C-alpha positions as CSV (number, residue, x, y, z in Angstrom):
1,M,152.6,93.6,-163.5
2,A,156.0,92.2,-164.6
3,S,157.2,88.9,-163.3
4,F,160.6,88.4,-161.7
5,S,163.0,85.8,-160.2
6,R,164.2,85.5,-156.7
7,P,167.4,87.4,-155.9
8,R,170.1,84.8,-155.3
9,A,172.7,85.4,-152.6
10,A,176.2,85.2,-153.9
11,A,177.9,83.6,-150.9
12,A,175.1,81.5,-149.5
13,R,175.6,78.7,-152.1
14,A,178.2,76.4,-150.6
15,P,180.1,74.0,-152.9
16,Q,177.6,71.3,-153.9
17,Q,179.6,68.2,-153.3
18,D,176.8,66.4,-151.5
19,T,174.5,65.8,-154.5
20,S,176.6,64.1,-157.2
21,A,179.7,62.0,-157.5
22,H,180.6,64.0,-160.6
23,D,182.1,67.4,-161.1
24,T,179.2,69.8,-161.0
25,T,181.1,72.5,-162.8
26,A,179.2,71.4,-165.8
27,A,176.0,72.9,-164.4
28,A,174.1,75.0,-166.9
29,P,173.1,78.5,-165.8
30,H,169.5,79.3,-164.9
31,A,167.2,79.9,-167.7
32,Q,167.5,83.4,-169.0
33,N,163.9,84.0,-169.9
34,V,162.9,84.9,-166.3
35,T,162.0,88.5,-166.3
36,G,160.6,91.1,-163.9
37,P,160.8,94.2,-161.8
38,Q,164.5,93.6,-161.1
39,R,167.6,95.8,-161.1
40,D,170.2,96.5,-163.8
41,P,173.4,95.3,-162.2
42,S,175.1,98.4,-163.5
43,S,172.9,100.5,-161.3
44,V,173.9,98.7,-158.1
45,P,176.9,100.2,-156.2
46,A,180.1,98.2,-156.7
47,A,180.4,98.1,-152.9
48,E,177.1,96.3,-152.7
49,L,178.0,93.7,-155.3
50,A,181.3,92.9,-153.6
51,G,179.8,93.0,-150.1
52,S,179.0,96.4,-148.6
53,A,180.2,98.0,-145.5
54,H,177.2,96.5,-143.8
55,G,178.5,93.1,-144.8
56,G,176.4,90.2,-146.1
57,L,176.9,87.5,-143.5
58,L,175.2,87.5,-140.1
59,D,178.5,87.6,-138.3
60,E,177.9,91.4,-138.4
61,L,174.5,90.8,-136.7
62,I,175.4,88.6,-133.8
63,N,179.0,87.7,-133.0
64,D,178.7,84.2,-131.6
65,A,176.4,83.1,-134.4
66,G,179.2,83.6,-136.8
67,A,178.7,84.0,-140.6
68,L,175.0,83.5,-140.7
69,W,173.7,86.1,-143.0
70,D,174.2,86.5,-146.7
71,W,172.3,89.3,-148.4
72,V,174.0,90.3,-151.6
73,F,171.9,90.8,-154.7
74,G,174.5,89.0,-156.8
75,D,178.2,89.2,-157.6
76,E,179.8,90.5,-160.7
77,E,180.0,87.0,-162.2
78,G,176.7,85.5,-161.0
79,A,174.3,88.5,-160.9
80,Q,171.2,87.9,-163.0
81,E,170.3,90.6,-165.4
82,V,167.4,92.7,-164.0
83,T,165.4,95.7,-165.0
84,P,164.6,98.5,-162.5
85,T,161.1,99.9,-162.2
86,S,162.4,103.4,-161.8
87,A,165.5,105.4,-162.4
88,E,166.2,105.4,-158.6
89,D,165.1,102.0,-157.6
90,R,167.3,101.5,-154.6
91,T,169.0,103.7,-152.0
92,E,170.5,102.9,-148.7
93,T,169.0,104.0,-145.4
94,T,170.8,105.4,-142.4
95,D,172.7,102.8,-140.5
96,A,170.8,101.2,-137.6
97,P,171.7,102.6,-134.2
98,R,174.6,100.8,-132.6
99,C,173.5,99.6,-129.2
100,A,175.8,99.2,-126.2
101,G,177.5,95.9,-125.8
102,D,179.7,93.7,-127.9
103,G,177.1,92.5,-130.4
104,A,176.8,94.1,-133.8
105,P,173.4,95.7,-134.6
106,P,170.6,94.1,-136.8
107,P,171.0,94.8,-140.5
108,P,169.8,98.1,-142.0
109,L,166.7,98.1,-144.2
110,E,167.6,99.4,-147.6
111,E,165.0,101.1,-149.6
112,V,163.9,99.0,-152.6
113,A,161.3,100.1,-155.2
114,W,161.4,97.2,-157.5
115,V,159.2,94.8,-155.6
116,T,155.7,95.2,-154.0
117,V,153.3,93.1,-152.1
118,A,151.2,92.7,-155.3
119,D,154.2,91.5,-157.2
120,L,154.9,88.8,-154.6
121,E,151.2,87.7,-154.4
122,A,151.3,87.1,-158.2
123,H,154.7,85.5,-158.2
124,Y,153.9,82.9,-155.5
125,K,150.3,82.3,-156.6
126,N,151.1,78.6,-156.9
127,N,152.7,78.3,-153.5
128,P,150.0,78.7,-150.8
129,R,152.6,78.3,-148.1
130,A,154.6,81.3,-149.3
131,L,151.5,83.3,-149.7
132,A,150.4,82.5,-146.1
133,A,153.8,83.6,-144.8
134,L,153.6,86.8,-146.9
135,K,150.1,87.6,-145.6
136,S,151.2,87.1,-142.0
137,L,154.3,89.3,-142.6
138,T,152.5,92.2,-144.2
139,A,149.7,92.1,-141.5
140,D,152.3,92.5,-138.7
141,P,152.0,95.9,-137.0
142,G,155.7,96.6,-137.1
143,V,155.9,95.8,-140.8
144,Q,152.9,98.1,-141.5
145,K,154.8,101.0,-139.9
146,L,157.6,100.8,-142.4
147,P,157.7,103.4,-145.1
148,P,157.2,102.0,-148.7
149,G,160.9,101.9,-149.5
150,Q,161.9,100.0,-146.4
151,L,158.9,97.7,-146.9
152,G,160.3,96.9,-150.4
153,G,163.6,96.1,-148.7
154,L,161.9,93.7,-146.3
155,L,160.1,92.0,-149.1
156,A,163.3,91.6,-151.1
157,R,164.8,89.8,-148.1
158,F,161.6,87.6,-147.8
159,M,162.2,86.5,-151.4
160,E,165.4,84.9,-150.5
161,A,163.5,82.1,-148.6
162,P,159.8,82.8,-148.7
163,N,158.6,80.7,-145.7
164,L,157.4,81.0,-142.2
165,A,160.8,80.9,-140.6
166,T,162.0,83.8,-142.7
167,M,158.7,85.6,-141.9
168,T,159.4,85.3,-138.2
169,M,162.9,86.7,-138.5
170,L,161.7,89.6,-140.6
171,K,158.9,90.5,-138.2
172,G,161.6,90.9,-135.6
173,L,163.7,93.1,-138.0
174,A,160.7,95.3,-138.7
175,A,160.0,95.6,-134.9
176,Y,163.6,96.8,-134.4
177,H,163.5,99.4,-137.1
178,T,160.2,100.8,-136.0
179,S,160.7,100.7,-132.3
180,D,160.8,103.8,-130.1
181,D,163.3,101.9,-128.1
182,P,165.6,100.2,-130.6
183,C,168.3,99.2,-128.1
184,G,165.7,97.8,-125.7
185,A,162.4,96.4,-126.9
186,G,163.5,96.6,-130.5
187,L,166.7,94.7,-130.1
188,A,164.9,92.1,-128.0
189,A,162.3,91.6,-130.8
190,W,165.0,91.2,-133.4
191,E,166.9,88.6,-131.4
192,D,163.7,86.7,-130.6
193,G,162.7,86.6,-134.3
194,L,166.2,85.6,-135.3
195,R,166.5,82.5,-133.2
196,P,164.1,79.6,-133.5
197,D,162.7,78.6,-130.1
198,G,163.0,74.8,-130.7
199,G,163.2,72.0,-133.1
200,T,165.9,69.6,-134.4
201,L,168.7,69.6,-137.0
202,K,169.9,66.3,-138.6
203,R,173.3,66.7,-140.2
204,D,175.9,64.1,-141.2
205,G,174.1,61.4,-139.3
206,V,173.9,63.4,-136.1
207,T,170.7,64.8,-134.5
208,Y,170.9,68.1,-132.6
209,T,168.3,69.6,-130.4
210,I,167.5,73.3,-131.0
211,R,166.9,75.6,-128.0
212,D,166.7,79.3,-128.5
213,G,168.9,79.1,-131.6
214,A,171.5,77.0,-129.9
215,L,172.4,73.5,-131.3
216,L,172.7,71.0,-128.4
217,D,174.3,67.6,-128.8
218,A,173.0,64.4,-127.1
219,S,174.7,65.5,-123.8
220,G,173.1,68.9,-123.9
221,V,176.3,70.7,-124.8
222,E,176.0,73.7,-127.1
223,V,177.9,72.9,-130.3
224,G,176.6,75.5,-132.7
225,Q,173.8,77.9,-133.6
226,I,171.0,78.1,-136.1
227,T,168.9,81.0,-137.2
228,N,165.5,81.4,-138.8
229,D,167.1,82.3,-142.1
230,G,168.3,78.7,-142.3
231,Q,172.0,79.4,-141.5
232,V,173.9,77.0,-139.4
233,K,177.3,77.7,-137.7
234,M,178.9,74.9,-135.9
235,S,181.6,75.5,-133.3
236,G,185.0,75.5,-134.9
237,E,183.6,76.1,-138.4
238,E,184.8,79.3,-140.2
239,Q,181.7,79.7,-142.3
240,A,178.0,79.1,-141.9
241,T,176.1,76.8,-144.2
242,S,172.5,76.7,-145.3
243,V,170.0,74.0,-144.5
244,Y,168.4,74.9,-147.8
245,D,171.6,74.2,-149.8
246,E,172.7,71.2,-147.8
247,L,170.3,68.7,-149.5
248,H,171.1,65.9,-147.0
249,A,170.3,68.0,-144.0
250,G,167.0,67.6,-142.2
251,V,165.6,70.4,-140.0
252,E,162.5,71.4,-138.0
253,L,162.2,74.9,-136.7
254,T,159.5,75.7,-134.2
255,E,158.2,78.9,-132.4
256,T,156.5,78.9,-129.0
257,D,154.0,81.6,-128.0
258,G,152.6,80.8,-124.6
259,E,151.0,77.4,-124.9
260,N,151.0,77.4,-128.7
261,N,153.8,75.7,-130.5
262,T,154.1,76.5,-134.3
263,T,156.2,74.6,-136.8
264,L,157.9,77.2,-139.0
265,L,159.9,74.9,-141.3
266,T,160.2,71.1,-141.8
267,L,162.7,69.7,-144.3
268,H,164.0,66.1,-144.7
269,D,167.0,64.7,-146.5
270,A,166.2,65.5,-150.2
271,D,168.1,62.6,-151.6
272,P,168.4,59.9,-148.9
273,A,169.3,57.1,-151.3
274,G,171.9,59.2,-153.1
275,K,170.2,58.7,-156.4
276,L,171.5,61.9,-157.9
277,A,175.0,60.8,-157.0
278,D,174.7,57.7,-159.2
279,P,177.7,57.7,-161.6
280,N,175.3,57.0,-164.4
281,M,173.5,60.3,-163.8
282,N,174.6,63.2,-166.1
283,D,176.3,66.1,-164.2
284,T,174.5,68.8,-166.0
285,F,171.1,67.3,-165.2
286,T,171.9,66.6,-161.6
287,A,173.1,70.1,-161.0
288,M,169.8,71.5,-162.4
289,A,167.8,69.0,-160.4
290,S,169.8,69.8,-157.2
291,E,169.3,73.5,-157.6
292,T,165.5,72.9,-158.1
293,L,165.5,71.0,-154.8
294,R,167.3,73.9,-153.1
295,D,164.7,76.3,-154.5
296,V,161.7,74.3,-153.3
297,R,163.3,73.9,-149.9
298,R,163.6,77.7,-149.6
299,E,159.9,78.0,-150.3
300,G,159.0,75.6,-147.5
301,M,158.3,72.6,-149.8
302,D,159.6,69.4,-148.2
303,M,160.6,67.4,-151.3
304,R,163.0,64.6,-152.2
305,V,164.2,62.5,-155.1
306,G,161.9,59.5,-155.7
307,D,163.5,57.9,-158.7
308,A,166.3,58.7,-161.1
309,N,168.4,56.5,-163.3
310,R,166.8,53.3,-164.6
311,T,168.5,50.5,-166.6
312,F,166.7,49.2,-169.7
313,A,165.8,46.1,-167.8
314,E,164.3,48.1,-164.9
315,Q,162.3,50.3,-167.3
316,Q,160.9,47.2,-169.1
317,G,160.0,45.7,-165.7
318,L,158.0,48.7,-164.7
319,Y,156.2,48.8,-168.1
320,D,155.3,45.1,-167.9
321,Q,153.5,45.6,-164.6
322,H,150.8,47.6,-166.5
323,N,150.0,49.6,-163.4
324,G,150.3,53.0,-165.0
325,V,153.7,53.9,-163.5
326,T,155.2,54.3,-167.0
327,N,154.1,54.2,-170.6
328,A,157.7,53.9,-171.8
329,Q,159.4,50.6,-172.6
330,A,163.1,50.0,-172.3
331,G,165.1,52.8,-173.9
332,E,162.0,55.0,-174.5
333,G,162.3,57.3,-171.5
334,W,165.0,59.8,-170.3
335,H,165.3,57.9,-167.0
336,N,167.2,55.3,-169.0
337,Y,170.0,57.8,-169.9
338,G,170.6,59.5,-166.6
339,L,168.7,62.5,-167.7
340,A,165.5,62.4,-165.6
341,A,164.3,62.2,-162.1
342,D,161.0,62.1,-160.1
343,L,160.8,64.7,-157.3
344,V,158.1,63.9,-154.8
345,F,156.9,65.3,-151.5
346,C,158.1,63.9,-148.1
347,D,155.7,62.3,-145.6
348,K,156.2,63.0,-141.9
349,N,159.0,60.5,-141.7
350,G,160.8,61.6,-144.9
351,G,159.3,58.9,-147.1
352,Q,157.9,59.4,-150.5
353,S,154.4,60.9,-150.9
354,W,152.3,61.9,-153.9
355,P,149.5,64.0,-152.4
356,N,147.0,65.3,-154.9
357,T,144.6,67.3,-152.8
358,G,144.4,70.7,-151.0
359,E,147.4,72.9,-151.3
360,H,149.4,70.3,-153.2
361,T,147.3,70.8,-156.3
362,K,149.1,74.1,-156.7
363,L,152.4,73.1,-155.1
364,W,153.1,70.6,-157.9
365,T,152.7,73.5,-160.3
366,R,155.2,75.5,-158.3
367,L,157.6,72.6,-158.5
368,G,157.3,72.7,-162.3
369,E,157.8,76.5,-162.4
370,L,161.0,76.2,-160.4
371,A,162.3,73.3,-162.4
372,E,161.7,75.2,-165.6
373,E,163.5,78.2,-164.2
374,N,166.5,75.9,-163.7
375,G,166.4,74.8,-167.3
376,L,164.6,71.5,-166.9
377,D,161.5,70.2,-168.7
378,W,158.6,69.3,-166.5
379,G,156.3,66.4,-167.0
380,G,153.3,68.3,-165.7
381,R,153.2,70.1,-169.0
382,W,152.5,67.0,-171.0
383,K,149.1,67.1,-172.6
384,K,148.8,63.3,-172.6
385,K,149.1,61.8,-169.2
386,P,150.9,64.6,-167.3
387,D,153.6,63.4,-164.9
388,R,153.9,66.1,-162.2
389,P,156.9,64.7,-160.3
390,H,158.9,64.2,-163.4
391,V,161.8,66.5,-164.6
392,E,164.2,65.8,-167.4
393,Y,166.8,67.4,-169.6
394,H,167.4,66.8,-173.3
395,P,168.4,70.0,-175.1
396,G,167.1,70.1,-178.7
397,L,165.1,66.9,-178.3
398,G,161.5,66.2,-177.1
399,P,160.2,63.9,-174.4
400,S,159.4,61.2,-176.9
401,D,162.8,61.3,-178.6
402,A,164.6,59.2,-176.0
403,K,164.2,56.2,-178.1
404,T,166.5,57.7,-180.7
405,M,169.4,57.2,-178.3
406,K,169.0,53.4,-178.1
407,D,171.8,52.7,-180.6
408,E,174.2,55.1,-179.0
409,M,173.5,53.5,-175.6
410,K,174.0,50.0,-176.8
411,A,177.2,51.0,-178.6
412,G,178.9,53.2,-176.1
413,G,176.8,53.5,-172.9
414,Y,175.8,56.7,-171.2
415,E,178.9,58.7,-172.2
416,A,178.1,58.0,-175.9
417,V,174.6,59.3,-175.5
418,W,175.7,62.4,-173.7
419,D,178.4,63.1,-176.3
420,T,175.8,62.8,-179.1
421,M,173.6,65.3,-177.2
422,G,176.5,67.7,-176.6
423,I,176.3,67.4,-172.8
424,R,179.3,65.1,-172.1
425,E,180.7,64.9,-168.6
426,I,183.6,67.2,-167.4
427,P,186.6,64.9,-166.7
């Protein structure tokens, strides 16, 4: 079985001004060695790359939710190179029936042949949460009724955010497409799966209550909507945003079935102290670290920045404690040059946590895989004293080469180090 990378929606990535004080246009692209049962962009219809007649945003799915859907397999500039598994790996299905009323219908399920259940089971082997969501999705009666091509289309959508919230939405989509009464029971199933029953959204210092997809302020007034694909549309905003991409957003999505209340997704502020926005952090590194955090959030992993830049004095202070936190003295670690961070799990209150048992034994490895996909080096690969929360960036140099930058740091500071390494800031 070939490996592959998650298809990245073209429009879902909003400008990333919330993670760094620097211009993030210096961000390096994703590592290009990620391969798999993917598609050659030249085989994809131009209309799809630009945004097909079915659209990409969820404003075509439900009017008052606004622009809440983005399913585009890449644009002409940002599409990743992919390799199809067959000559005819993707065809479009007949449009879904348009039901009476003002609302637009659910999206069609395109036929996709480049991904299978076995592919995803192997790909997410180090994310038990994604695997549990996948297992529940594929066991659903409506999903099991889908023909192979449409099942592939459903799985491709699951890859965009492989978690329980996405699973719930896709069960509703499958129920709609396999229903004998698509404009009745089918449409009801889709709308039920689309909207989270309850939960909270914390955004820009304000907490909103979620009720059937509606965002209610402290007075109980509806001020926006949220859907189980993580899209948020506030009243008055022209475009939806993503709770996965907004690193400072916190969210809990829940589903109620009778007396049972299930938490589908929990995410806290991924950088509450603004450590990636420290002016002494390198833009290229922070862009890669931020993208890694977005990726883990999409996979249902509630993570945050634990530590980032350290001065020489702070580094020496940690070393002198002799408590195993670090083996590097001042100037001997990439934290000292704005090129490293520790990404840790959140506890129930959003604080830092380093769990080492149960599912987390694999989730740390999944963090490392995603960090490496984004071009970072992961401390979990170190043979001597692995450091699983640690990620760093030093092109052409090794983990122990940080000490070679001491003289540049003393002579010209961070910018001198970055200039020497060829990763200077963008003015």
